[in-house]
N, C-alpha and C positions, 0 to 999 in steps of 0.2 A: 714658493708660490703655493704650496700645500697649506703652509700655516695661515696665509691670507684667506684662501677658499674656506678653511675650516673655521675661521673667525667669523667669517660672512655667513655662516651657517650653511654652507654648500659642502659639495662633495667631488671627488675626482674619481673616474671610472676608467681603468686602463685594461686593454685587451692587447696581447702580445703572441705572435706566432713565429716560431723559428724560421728564419729565412723570409718571413713575410713583413716584418716590422712591427710597430705598435701603433695603437690608436688611443689618444687621449680624450676623453670627453670631461669637460668641467661644467658642473652644474651650480648655478647660483640661485638663491631665493627670488622670486618675484618682488620688486619693490614699486610700490605705487606712490607717486609723489605728485603734488600739485604743480602744475606749469605756470610759469610767471605769464600773466596776460601780455599778449602782443602790444608793442609800443612802449613797454616799461624801459624807462631810461636807465642805462648802466651808470653806476657811480662814477664819478670822475677818477681817471687813472692817476695813481700816485707814482711818483718816481720809485724806481726799484734800484737806483743806483746809491752808492755809498762810498765812504773813504775809510771806514773802520777796518779793524783787524778781526778776521774770524779764524778760529781754529777748528778744521774740519776733521773728525776723526771716525773712521769706519774700516772693518777689515775687508770690504769688497773694494779691489783696486779700480774696478771700472766705474763704481759709484763715485769713489774719491776724484777721479779724473773728470767726470761729468760735473761734479759740484764745483771743483777748483775752477775749471773752464768757465762756468755760469758765473760764479761770484767774481772772477778776476775780469770778466768781460764788461762787468757792472761796477768797476772801480775799487772793489774791496781787496784789502791786503789779506792774502790767505796763506795760512800755515796747514799743512796736512799731516796726519799721523795714521799708521795703519792699526794702532791699537793704544790703549791707555798708557801703557809704559813709555812707548815712543812719544806719545803727545807730552808727557810730564816731563821727559828728557828735554823737549824743545823747550819747555817753560821754566826749567830749572834755572835758578839764579835771578830771576826776576828781571833780567835785562830786556826781555820781550814782553810787551804788554798785549793782552787780548780783551776785546770788547764783547765777543760771543763765542761760546763753545758750542758747536754742532756735533753730537755724538750719537752714535748707534747705542741702543740700549743693552743688547746682548752682543758681547765680543768675548774672543779668547784673551786670556791672561787677566783683563780687568774689565768689569762691566762698567757701563756708561755712568750710572749713578755714582759708583766709586770714584770714578775719574771726575765727575763734576765736585765731588766733596774735596777731594785732594787738591784740584786746581783752584777752588775757591779758598783753601787756606793759603795759596801763594798770591791770588788775585781775587780779593774779596768781592770786588764789583762786578765780576764777570757773570753775564746772563747766559742761560743755557736753552738750547733746543735739542730735544731729543728726537731722533729718527728711529722709526722702528716698524717691523712688520707685526709685532705682536701687539696685544691690547694694552691699554693704558694701565691695567691692573699690574701688569709686570713691573711698571715703573713705582706704582704705589706701594708694591710689596717691598721693593727695595729703597725707596726714598720716600720719607713722608711729607716732603716738602712740596708746596703748591708753586714755588717759585719757578718752575721750569714748564716750558710749553712742548707740546708733542705734535710731530708731523708723521703722518702715517705714510710707510712704504706701500706700494710704490709712489712716488711723486714725480712731478714734472720740475724742470728747471725753474720756470716762472713761478710755481707753487713754492719751492724753496726760497726764491728771492722775496716773494710776499711776506712769507713767514719771517726771514731775516729782517726785513725793513720794519715789519710790526713791531718786532721785539725791540729792536734798538730805538725806534721812535717813541716807544711807551716808556723808556727810561728817563 
């Protein structure tokens, strides 16, 4: 959470007293944006369902479970890995094919961009969706390719499904 708040130009204030507990205050900058005029029609909803195979890799077990549940409930075949090494082990031998890699950018043992490079060596056509709480500069510093899309954390299951569908439909 601290990283997201700092990236947004905000701050966190903490006050703690022994035996009294702690108070956390999160300060975020004011954002002024234009509201859509009333009566603006929403774009037609696209189906978020699919049958493709998705490899989801993140070191957060709760996020893996949430994403797997959301993707499976919409028809996707899902493989999950806790880190890059585990994901590559799943994919070694080429028996399993994957249409989309969804990976955290910063993970222990192997960073997301390194996993993407190594997976593309095995499956050249795989598309990549990075998920991260960091800025896109982190990815640019690690991978100069623009062939990947970034979804900022935190995200909703519907946000994940929309991103997945957009990437797969663009192919």
